[in-house]
N, C-alpha and C positions, 0 to 999 in steps of 0.2 A: 364586421362581416367576415364568416367562413371562406376560406379560398385554400386552393390546393398548393401544399408546400413546393410545388415544380414552379410555380410562378416566382418564387424568390431565390430558390436554390438549383444550381445545378449539379447532378449526382453522377460519378462515374466511378466504375471498379478500378482498384490499383493495379498495378502489373508486377510481375516478378522482379525481385531486386535484383540490381546490377551487381557484378562480381567485383569491380572495382573498387577500392578503399579511396576515401575523401573525407571530408569534412561536414556534408551534407547529411542531416538525420534520416534514417529510412524508419518509417512508422508502418507497424502491424496492428494487428487488434488489441495488443496490449501497450502500447506505446512504442517508444524507440527501440529498435532491435539492433541496428548497426549503423555506419555512416558509408557515404559513397559520394560518388564525384559529380552525380547530375541529379536533377530535380525533375518531377513530373507534376508538382505542384507548387504555386508560388506563396498562398496562403489559404487557410480554410479549416474547416474541421475534419477528422478524420474518424471514421465510425467503423469499429470492428463489425466485419462481414460474417465471420463464420466460426462455429466452435465455441467454447466457453466463454469467449471475450465478445460474442457478438451483440452488437448494440452499445458497446462502451465508446465514449467519445473523448477526442482530444482536440484542444485548440492549439492550431499551429499558426503564428503570425510570421513566419519566415519559410524561405523555400525548403521544400523537402520531397522526399521520395517516399510515396505510399505504396505497399505491397500488394499483392493479391490477395491477401486475407482481410483487406480492409477497403472501404468506400471513401472517396474524396466528396465532400460537400463544398461548393464554392460558390460565393455571394454572387447573385445577379444585381439588379438595381434595386435600391429603397431597402436594403436589409443591412444592419451593422454587423460585423463579423463576431463581435463579441456577444452580441444578443443572439445571434443565430446559435453559438455554442450552448448558452445557456436554455435557449428554446430546445434544443435538441436533448439536452441533458433532463428536462423536464417532461420529455414524451414518452419514458420508459420504452425506449427501442426494443429492449431485451424481449419485452413480452408481445411484441409484433412478428416476431420470428417464425419461420415455418421450419418444419423438421423436427424430430426429436432426438434421434442418435446424433444427427450431425445438425445443429441449430444454423438457420441460414437466414440472413436478411439481404432482401433484394431493393434493386434501385426502384423498381415497380412498386413496392411496399412503400418506400420512402416517398416518392412522387406523390403519391396519393392521400398522404396524411392531410386532414384538413386542420388549418390553423387560422388564428386571427392576429394579423399582425398590426402594431400601433405604427403610427407615423415614426419616422426616422428619428426625430429628436428624443421621443419617449423611449426607443430602444437604446439610445446611447445612455440615457439617465439611468435605465435599468441595468445595463450592463456594467457601467461605472461602479454603482452600489456594490453589486456581486464580485465584480473585480477587486475592489477595496478589501474584502474579506479574503478571498483567494491570495492576493499579493501579500496580506499578513501571514496567511498559512504558510506559502511558500517560504518568505523569509524565516519563519520558526523553523522550518524542515532545514534550511540552510544553516542556521545556527546550530540545530542539534547535529548535523553532519560534522561541523567544525568541532564541537564537543566531544564526539565519539573519536574523531583523530587526536584530540588533545589526550583523551584517556588512553588511547591505544599508544600512544608515543610515551606517556608516563610511565604506563605499565611495563613497556619495552626496556625504557632506560633503567627502571629499577628491578627488572627481572633477571635479563639475561645475564650470564657470567657469575650467578650466584650458586653456589652450590647448598642448594637447600635439601633436606630429606625427602625421601620420596615415598607415597603410600598409594595403596589402591583406592579408586573412587569409591568402593563400598565401604571402605574404612573410614571416608570423610562425610560421606552423604548416604542417606537412604534414598533409594530410587525407587519411584513409584509411577504406574500407569496413571494418566487422567481418567476420567469418568467418561463413560459411554453417554452422548447426549444426542439424539436424532434431531436433524435440522428441523423437523416439524415442530419442535418443542421451543425453538428460538422465539423469543419476545421482542416486541416493538422498544420497549424500554425494560432497563435493568443494568446487571453488571456485563463487563467485557468478557467474551466467551473466546478463548485460544483454542486454535485447532494447530495443526502440524506447520501451518505456514502463516501465523498471526492471528490476529483478531478476524473471527468470522460470523460475529452477531453479538447478541445480547441474551441473558437470561436472569430470571428472578432469584436466583440465588448465586453465590459464590463459594469458593473453596478456600481461598487462602487470603489472609490480611495484608501480608507482605508480598512484594515482588518476588516471583520464582525465576529460576532459570529452567528452560526446556530443552530437551532434545528432541527434535522431530523423528518420528519413529515408524512412519510408514510412507510408502511413496517416493518420489524423486526427490523430496525435500529431506529425507531420512539424514540425519547426522547434523542438520542445521540448528544452531543455537539461537533461542527467543528468549527475550525478557519480557515477563509479563507487566501488567499494572497491578498497583494495589487492588484488593477486592475482586479477584478474577476468577473466572470457571476455566477449567483445563479438561478438554476432552482426551480421549484415549488415542489420540493420533500423536500424542507427545508422551514423553517420559518427564517426571518432575524429580529435580535434584534437591532434596531436603537436607542442606548442610547441617552437619551436626553441631557445628559452631558457626551462627550466623554473621559473626563478626567478619568472616573471611569472604562474605558474600561477594563485596566489589572485586577482591583478587581473584577469586575463582571464575566470576564472570568475563573479566578481561582474559583470563587465561584460556577459557573456552572459546571466546570470540577470536582470540588468534589460534585457537587449535580445535578447530570444529571436528565432530566426529564421523565425517563420510566414511573413512575407510572401515568403520566396522560395522557398516550395513551389509547384509546378506541378500541373496536373492536378486535375479536379473529381471524378470518381468513385473516383479512387484517388491522392490527393495524393502527392507525393513530392518529396525534396530531393535533389539530384546535387552532385558535387562542383564542377561548373562553375556550378550555381546560386549557390554561395557562395564561390567561391574569390576572387572581387573585392569582397566586402564589407568596407568600410571599417572599419578599428580603430585607436583611439588608439594610438600608440606612443611611451610617455614613456621618457626615460632613467631606467634601473634606479635610481640614485640617488634620483630624484625620489619613487620611490615607495617605495623600500626599507622604511622604518619602517610605511607602510601595509600592505606584504606581511607583514611581521613579526606584526602586530596581528593581520591576517586569518587566518594560519597557526595562531596561538595557538587561535582561535576554532574553526577548523576541527578542531583536534587534540581539545578537549572534545566537539564535535559527533561526532566518529567514536567516540570513549571510549562516548558513549551509545550509539551505533548497535550498537557490539560487544557490550556488555552487555545489551540488549535483545534481540538475536539468541540469546544464551546464554540468556536468561529464556524467550524463545518456545521453544527446543529443549526446556527443560526442561519446561514446561507442557505440551509436545506429547507429551512421554514420559510424564509423570505421566498425562495425561487418561485415556487407554485402561485403565490399571491401576487407576484410582481409580474409573471407572466401573463396569468389570467386577467390583470388589471384590478383585482381586488384591492390591492393598494396603488392608490392614485400618486404617481410621481410629478405629473404634469406642472405642479406649482413649487417643485424643488428646484433650488438654484445650485446646480451641480456643475 
C-alpha cells in the first residue's frame, strides 16, 4: 500500500552552523563541512537542500549538526535508519527539486512523496545487504588512503635533500588540453570521463590506454592534480601531461601531488591555467638509474591502489543494480537468513 513518506519520517531544515569548534561533525549538502561542540540531530539522514548538491543524501549514525544548506530526515516508528537512507537514495531527489538557477528541495516536497514501506524485518534485511557492499567500499577507500600516505612518505624520504638537475615542464612532458565533450553526449555505459575535478560520467570512446596525470585548468579546481584510470577520456577542463619518458611517471606523479600548481592560475572571477602558465615550471630531472628502485616501489603501491578502485567500482555497480530491485520488492528477501 502506498503511503506518504511523512508517516515514517520527520523532516526539518538544518540551521546555521555554530562558530565554536569541537568534535561533532557539521553536515551540509556535500557531507562534512566542519566540526563543532553541539548537535541538532542525534542520528538520521542528511539531505542536500539547495544548490548543486540539492538531493544528495548522507547516512549519519552519530550526533551531528545539520547546517542550513541541508534537511534533517529522522525516523519515526516502524522504519529502519539504514533502510531509510537507501530508500531516499533510490528516489532521485534531485529530480524533484524546484527552481532552475538555484535548485531547492523543500520539506513539503519530501513529505508528500508516496512510498510503499515493507515490514521492519524486511527493511533490516535490505539495509544489511546494501550496507555490506558499502562497508567493503569504505574499507577499500581507507586502505587506499593509507597507500597514498605510504607513497607520499616514500617519495619524500627519497626526494628531499637530493641535488637533482632541474628542467622546465615542457622539456620533460608534452602539455595538451583534453577534448571538448558536451555533457549531453555522456553515455550510461562506457569508459570513464575525467573533467576538471575527477570522473564526471562515461563515454563510448577513450583517449589513453595508460593512466595520465592531469592538471585542472578551469574554475576553482585550477591547479589540482588528478590521476586518471587506464582507458579514460579527458575533457578540456584539464591539461594532460604526456611524459616524454613514461618510466618517470610515478616519480612525477608524486612530485605533483606534493607540489600542486594552484599558484599558476590566473583570473579571479574565473580562474584558469593555460599551457603557457605552466610550461616553464621547474621540475627535478634525475637520471633514471637514481630513481629506478623508488619508481618500482611506487608502481607496486599504485597497482594495489588501482585494484581497490576496480573492486570498489564493481561493488558500486552491484549496489546500484540491487538498490531499486530491493526497494521495489522485485527481489524477495523474506526467506533470507541475515
